[in-house]
N, C-alpha and C positions, 0 to 999 in steps of 0.2 A: 286367091286360092278358093276353089270350089270343093266343098265336102259332098261326097255322094255315098251311095250304099257300099260301093267297093272299098272306099277309104274306111268307113265305119267297120266293115267286116274284117279288113286287114288289122285295124287297131284292136278290135275285139279279140282276134286270134292272138296277136302279140301279147295282149294283156290277160289272156286266158279267161275272157268273159264270155258267158253265154247270153246272147241277146235275142229277144223275140223280134219278129218283124216290126211290131208296133214300137218297141223300144228303139230299134234301129232307125226307123222313119222319124221318130221324134228327135233323136240325136242329130240326124242330118239337118233337120229344120233348126234346132237350137244352135248348133255349131255354126251354121251359115249365118244366122242372125247375129251371133257374137262377132264373127269375122267381119261382117258388114258394118257393124257398129264401130269396131276398132278401126276399120279402114277409113273412117271419117277423119282420123288424125292425119292421113295423107294429104288432105286438102289444106291443112294449115301451112302458112308460110313461116318457116323457122329459120330462114336465112339471117345470119347475123346474131343468132341466139346461141350462146355457149351451152353445151350439154350440162345438165345438173347431175352430179354424182352423189351429192348429199343434200338433203333439204335444209339441215341446220348444221351449224359449225360444230364439228367433232374432230378430235385428233387423238391418236393413240398416245398414251402416257407410258413411257418406258422407264424403268428404273434399272440401274446397273445390277447385274447378277453377281452378288458377292457371297462368298462362303464365310459365314460368321461362326465364331467359336460356340460350341454347345456345352451345356452343363453335364450332359450324360455322355458316357463313352459307349463304344460298341458292345462291350460285355454287359453293361447295365441294361441296355436296350434289349439285347438278346435274352436276358434273364426274365424279361417281362412277358415273353411269348410262351405259348403252350409247348411248341415243338421247334427244335433247332436242328438243322442238318448241314454239315459242311460250312459252318459259321454263317448260315443264312436262315431266315425265318421260313419255316415250312408252312404252306397254306394249302387248303383243300383245292382240288381241281375244279375249275369252272369251265364248263363247256357251253 
């Protein structure tokens, strides 16, 4: 993939960036250098190598979702709040 001034102008417009000609020219050069560097990976022979999804052994540890008895009932908890409406805790709007 070749990055040129048109690609940079399009990306700048999509990102709502205002770029000077000097910045745009530098981005073309920098991005082409990065793409050329990464494209060196295409030269590697990776046949017979399985993809690596994780570098070290990790697994999710799940516990069963159990409803346990609580010491406080609904009325006690609602009495701890400043304002209750329709048997629910009323909180300030967050926008």
